[in-house]
C-alpha positions in Angstrom: 0.0 0.0 0.0 1.2 3.5 -0.8 0.1 5.5 2.2 1.1 2.9 4.8 3.3 5.3 6.9 0.6 8.0 7.0 -1.4 6.0 9.5 1.4 6.3 12.0 1.8 9.6 13.8 4.8 11.5 12.6 6.1 11.9 16.2 6.3 8.1 16.5 8.2 7.8 13.3 10.7 10.5 14.4 11.2 8.8 17.7 11.9 5.5 15.9 14.4 7.3 13.6 16.2 8.8 16.6 16.3 5.4 18.4 17.8 3.8 15.3 20.4 6.6 15.1 21.2 6.1 18.8 21.6 2.3 18.4 23.8 2.9 15.3 26.0 5.3 17.3 26.3 2.8 20.2 27.3 0.0 17.8 30.1 2.0 16.3 31.4 3.0 19.7 31.2 -0.4 21.2 33.0 -1.9 18.2 36.1 0.0 19.2 35.9 -0.8 23.0 35.5 -4.5 22.2 32.1 -4.8 23.9 29.2 -6.4 22.1 25.9 -5.2 23.4 22.8 -7.2 22.3 20.3 -4.5 22.3 20.4 -4.2 26.1 20.5 -1.1 28.1 24.0 -0.4 29.3 25.8 2.1 31.5 26.8 5.0 29.3 29.3 6.5 31.8 31.1 3.1 32.0 31.3 3.1 28.2 32.6 6.6 28.1 35.3 5.8 30.6 36.3 2.8 28.6 36.1 4.7 25.4 38.7 7.3 26.6 41.0 4.5 27.7 40.9 2.7 24.3 40.8 5.8 22.2 44.4 6.4 21.1 43.8 10.1 20.4 43.0 10.6 24.1 45.5 8.0 25.5 49.1 8.6 24.4 50.3 5.3 25.8 48.2 3.5 23.3 49.0 5.7 20.3 50.7 3.7 17.5 54.0 4.8 16.2 53.8 7.2 13.3 54.4 5.9 9.8 58.0 5.8 8.5 57.3 8.9 6.3 55.9 10.8 9.2 58.7 9.6 11.5 61.2 11.0 9.0 59.3 14.4 9.0 59.2 14.5 12.8 62.8 13.6 13.0 63.8 16.4 10.6 61.7 18.9 12.5 63.5 18.1 15.8 67.0 18.3 14.4 
């Protein structure tokens, strides 16, 4: 049927879209923390803490070594 979605209130549709967006965001975040969440509610603050620990940009001890080209550039800039 063409007008199938018109029966639903727009607010409900928007809420669903937001929920989908949230779930998508959670999935991408959890992929990097190594957690798999099966559609369950979880503690966001815990995830945030973990995220800062596993995020190399925020945690210098986990930052990988720069590429050889970049190393060369960095080395040149220091000497």
